[in-house]
C-alpha positions in Angstrom: 82.6 60.6 98.0 85.0 61.4 95.1 85.5 57.7 94.4 81.7 57.0 94.6 80.8 59.7 92.1 83.6 58.9 89.7 82.6 55.2 89.7 79.0 56.2 89.1 80.1 58.5 86.2 81.8 55.6 84.5 78.7 53.5 85.0 76.4 56.1 83.5 78.5 57.7 80.8 81.2 55.1 80.1 84.9 55.9 80.3 85.8 58.7 82.7 88.4 60.1 80.4 89.4 63.6 81.6 86.4 63.9 83.9 87.0 66.0 87.0 85.3 66.1 90.4 84.0 69.2 92.2 82.1 70.3 95.3 79.9 73.3 96.2 78.3 73.6 99.7 74.8 74.2 100.9 74.2 77.1 103.2 72.2 78.0 106.3 71.3 81.5 107.3 71.8 82.1 111.0 69.7 85.3 111.1 68.5 87.9 108.6 65.6 86.3 106.7 63.8 88.0 103.8 66.1 91.0 104.2 68.4 90.2 101.2 66.0 91.6 98.5 65.1 94.5 100.9 68.6 96.0 101.0 69.3 94.7 104.4 71.9 92.5 106.1 72.1 88.7 106.2 74.3 86.4 108.2 74.7 83.0 106.4 77.4 80.4 106.4 78.4 77.6 104.0 78.0 74.0 105.2 80.2 70.9 104.8 77.2 69.2 103.2 76.4 70.2 99.6 76.5 69.1 96.0 79.2 66.9 94.5 79.7 66.8 90.7 81.7 65.1 88.0 82.0 66.8 84.6 83.7 65.9 81.3 83.9 68.0 78.2 82.4 66.7 74.9 83.5 67.4 71.4 80.0 68.3 70.3 77.3 70.7 71.7 75.3 68.0 73.5 74.6 68.2 77.2 73.9 65.1 79.2 72.8 65.3 82.8 72.4 62.7 85.5 71.6 63.1 89.2 72.2 60.3 91.7 69.4 62.0 93.7 66.9 61.4 90.9 68.2 58.2 89.4 64.7 57.1 88.1 64.9 60.1 85.7 67.9 58.5 84.0 70.1 60.6 81.7 68.5 63.9 80.6 69.8 65.1 77.3 69.8 68.6 75.9 72.2 70.8 74.0 73.8 74.3 74.0 71.2 75.3 71.4 68.4 74.4 73.8 69.2 76.6 76.8 65.6 77.5 77.5 63.7 76.7 80.7 61.1 74.0 80.5 58.9 72.2 83.0 60.0 68.8 81.7 63.7 69.6 82.3 63.3 69.5 86.1 66.5 70.0 88.1 68.6 70.5 84.9 67.1 74.0 84.6 69.6 75.0 87.3 72.8 74.1 85.5 71.3 75.0 82.1 70.3 78.4 83.6 73.9 79.1 84.6 75.3 78.1 81.2 72.7 80.4 79.6 73.7 83.2 82.1 77.4 82.9 81.2 76.4 83.3 77.5 74.3 86.4 78.4 77.4 87.9 80.1 79.4 87.4 77.0 81.1 84.1 77.9 80.0 81.6 75.3 80.3 77.9 76.3 82.4 76.4 73.5 81.3 72.8 73.8 78.9 70.5 75.6 79.5 68.3 78.6 78.5 65.3 80.6 77.6 66.2 84.1 76.7 63.9 87.1 75.6 65.4 90.4 75.1 63.9 93.8 73.9 66.1 96.6 73.7 65.4 100.3 71.6 68.4 101.0 68.0 67.3 101.7 66.0 68.2 98.6 63.5 71.0 99.1 64.9 71.6 102.6 65.6 75.3 102.2 69.4 74.8 102.6 69.8 76.0 99.0 70.4 72.9 97.0 69.5 74.9 93.9 72.0 77.7 94.6 74.6 75.0 95.4 74.0 73.5 91.9 74.3 76.9 90.3 77.6 77.8 92.0 79.0 74.3 91.3 78.1 74.7 87.6 79.7 78.1 87.5 82.9 76.8 89.1 83.0 73.9 86.6 82.6 76.3 83.6 85.3 78.6 85.0 87.7 75.6 85.5 87.0 74.1 82.1 87.1 77.1 79.9 89.2 79.6 81.8 86.6 82.3 82.2 87.9 85.3 84.2 85.3 85.4 87.0 85.7 85.6 90.7 83.7 83.7 93.3 81.6 86.8 93.9 80.9 86.9 90.1 79.8 83.2 90.4 77.3 84.3 93.0 75.9 87.1 90.8 75.7 84.9 87.7 73.9 82.2 89.8 71.4 84.8 91.0 70.9 86.2 87.5 70.2 82.6 86.2 67.7 82.0 89.0 65.9 85.4 88.4 65.8 85.4 84.6 66.0 81.8 83.6 64.1 80.1 86.4 61.9 83.1 87.2 62.4 83.0 90.9 62.9 86.5 92.2 65.5 85.6 94.8 68.0 87.9 96.5 71.8 87.4 96.4 72.2 85.7 99.8 72.1 82.0 98.9 74.6 82.1 96.0 76.9 84.6 97.9 77.1 82.4 101.0 77.9 79.4 99.0 80.4 81.0 96.6 82.2 82.9 99.4 82.0 80.4 102.2 84.8 80.1 104.7 85.3 77.4 107.2 84.2 78.3 110.8 83.0 81.7 109.7 79.7 83.2 108.8 79.4 86.1 106.3 78.0 89.4 107.5 76.8 90.7 104.2 75.2 94.1 103.4 73.0 93.2 100.4 72.6 96.8 99.4 76.2 97.2 98.3 77.7 93.6 98.7 80.1 94.8 101.3 80.9 92.0 103.7 83.0 90.7 106.5 83.8 87.2 107.8 82.8 86.7 111.5 84.3 83.7 113.3 81.6 81.4 114.8 83.1 80.2 118.1 80.2 78.3 119.8 82.1 76.9 122.8 80.2 73.9 124.1 77.4 74.2 121.5 76.6 73.2 117.9 74.4 74.3 115.1 71.6 71.8 114.6 69.3 71.8 111.5 65.9 70.3 111.7 64.4 69.5 108.3 60.5 69.6 108.4 60.3 67.3 105.3 57.5 69.5 104.0 58.5 70.1 100.4 58.0 73.5 98.9 58.8 75.0 95.5 60.1 78.5 95.6 58.7 79.5 92.2 55.2 78.6 93.1 55.3 79.6 96.7 54.3 83.0 98.1 57.9 84.1 97.9 57.4 86.4 94.9 54.2 87.8 96.6 56.1 88.8 99.7 58.7 90.5 97.6 56.1 92.5 95.7 54.4 93.5 98.9 57.7 94.9 100.2 58.3 96.7 96.9 54.9 98.3 97.2 55.5 99.4 100.8 58.9 100.8 99.8 57.3 102.9 97.0 54.8 104.3 99.5 57.5 105.1 102.0 59.5 106.9 99.3 56.7 109.5 99.1 57.6 110.7 102.6 61.3 109.9 103.1 64.4 109.6 101.0 65.4 105.9 101.0 66.6 103.4 98.5 65.5 100.3 100.3 63.7 99.2 103.5 67.2 98.4 104.8 67.9 102.1 105.0 65.4 102.5 107.9 65.9 101.7 111.6 63.0 100.9 113.9 62.5 104.5 115.0 62.4 105.9 111.4 60.0 103.1 110.4 57.6 103.9 113.2 57.7 107.6 112.2 56.9 107.0 108.5 54.8 103.8 108.5 51.5 105.6 108.2 52.4 106.3 104.6 51.8 102.6 103.8 48.2 102.2 102.8 47.6 98.6 103.6 47.9 96.9 107.1 49.4 93.7 105.6 52.1 95.7 103.8 52.9 97.5 107.1 53.6 94.2 108.7 55.7 92.9 105.8 57.8 96.1 105.8 58.1 96.1 109.6 59.6 92.6 109.4 62.1 93.7 106.8 63.2 96.7 108.9 63.2 95.1 112.3 64.9 91.9 111.0 67.7 93.9 109.5 68.3 95.7 112.8 68.2 92.4 114.7 70.9 91.0 112.3 73.2 93.9 112.9 72.7 93.5 116.7 73.2 89.7 116.5 76.6 90.0 114.9 77.7 92.6 117.5 76.6 90.1 120.2 78.6 87.3 118.6 81.7 89.5 118.4 81.2 90.2 122.1 81.0 86.5 122.8 77.4 87.0 123.9 75.9 83.8 122.4 72.8 84.0 124.7 71.9 87.4 123.2 72.4 86.0 119.8 70.0 83.2 120.6 67.4 85.6 121.9 67.6 87.5 118.6 67.2 84.3 116.7 64.0 83.6 118.7 62.7 87.1 118.0 63.4 86.6 114.3 61.2 83.5 114.2 58.3 85.3 115.9 58.5 88.1 113.3 58.6 85.7 110.4 55.6 83.9 111.9 53.5 86.9 112.8 54.5 89.8 110.5 55.9 88.0 107.4 53.7 84.9 107.7 56.1 82.5 106.0 56.4 79.8 108.7 53.5 77.4 108.8 52.6 74.7 111.3 55.6 72.5 110.5 58.3 75.1 111.2 56.4 76.6 114.1 56.1 73.2 115.8 59.9 72.5 115.4 60.8 75.9 116.8 58.2 76.0 119.6 59.2 72.5 120.7 62.9 73.5 120.6 62.2 76.5 122.9 61.0 74.1 125.6 64.3 72.2 125.8 67.0 73.3 128.4 70.2 73.9 126.5 68.7 75.4 123.4 70.3 78.8 123.1 68.1 80.0 120.1 65.9 78.5 117.4 64.3 79.9 114.2 63.1 79.0 110.8 65.7 79.5 108.1 65.4 80.0 104.3 62.4 81.2 102.4 59.9 79.4 104.7 56.7 77.6 103.8 58.5 74.3 104.8 62.2 73.6 104.8 64.3 73.8 107.9 64.9 75.4 111.3 68.3 76.3 112.6 69.1 76.0 116.3 72.1 76.6 118.5 72.1 73.8 121.1 74.5 73.0 124.0 76.5 69.8 123.4 75.0 68.0 126.4 71.4 68.8 125.2 71.7 67.7 121.5 70.5 64.1 122.0 67.6 65.2 124.1 66.8 68.0 121.6 66.6 65.6 118.7 64.6 63.0 120.6 62.0 65.3 122.2 61.5 67.7 119.3 61.4 64.7 116.9 58.8 62.9 118.9 56.6 65.9 119.4 56.9 66.8 115.7 55.9 63.4 114.5 52.9 63.2 116.9 51.6 66.6 115.8 52.4 66.6 112.0 52.1 62.9 111.3 55.6 62.3 109.7 59.1 62.5 110.9 61.6 65.4 110.8 65.3 64.8 110.1 68.1 66.4 112.2 71.6 67.3 111.1 74.4 68.5 113.4 76.4 70.6 111.0 79.8 72.2 110.6 80.7 75.4 108.7 82.7 74.8 105.6 84.4 76.5 102.7 83.1 77.6 99.3 83.3 75.7 95.9 86.4 73.6 95.1 87.8 71.0 92.8 88.3 67.6 94.5 
């Protein structure tokens, strides 16, 4: 890939000069959905697919962007004086947002750059192509200008950019999983205090398979922010009757004891998902540590049911992929992953069942939905790096 992107860089921007190549992964969350902004636990891992980039410093303040995924848009020009979000800027709002965020944190970008990207994460899939671009940009800025920031700082800066520049009220999970990725490990992260541990993923005789629904969704204009505000309202009501800082502070028993304080039935269900999903995630990691992959799979299935019924973020596409997966012998667990409303499912499938899984789920999905899903057998990879 490095040779391909360097060659394209020369084609688009002329001489490569001192251009450097980089990579940042995508991520998939194995369990713990819509818990990250509710002070709960998540269990994501970085993937070996992600975003490749080539960058070169300029002697002026000009910014020139080119994406091999959106070649028809050509080179998009901006400058360090124009670090403001705009509809017409499209995907460049993500790297520009990170440059802006570095400045907001007191790290001024001293010169412009030419930046070419090529991602092999399906766009709009829910595998965090946007967070991958953000972490990649942060890694490039650190490498170019010697900013004293850790990988964890890159995650926080990426989230800050997404929240305040792109106005998507996301939690920390996506950027953290990408910035802190470790091969063959998932990250058990407590989003309340950012304490974390790496848990080895040893799926003997099985693989992680991602099914992309190919239903596009935009986070900013989805119901993502609505779900977040519903949980915030439920938390405020619960705080009237019990001392908590987040929904993640409650277990199931405490939630059932205090839930009558929530004045709206919809908010009860939203909060229930956040509480129960957090507890499922804690139990799932314990199961994995005990080599009980079957129990982990059952908790994945329960997670999807909760996201479908209590949080209502699945939709017919994701439900079809998961419900068809559950019918296949050799599927240990399957659930939607990411924000929902489209995007992907993640399944743990026994090696001997993978071909059948892809064929049968794919056929049933196309018959019901009218267009095809894409399937990826993925591996767990490291965080951002220079190539």
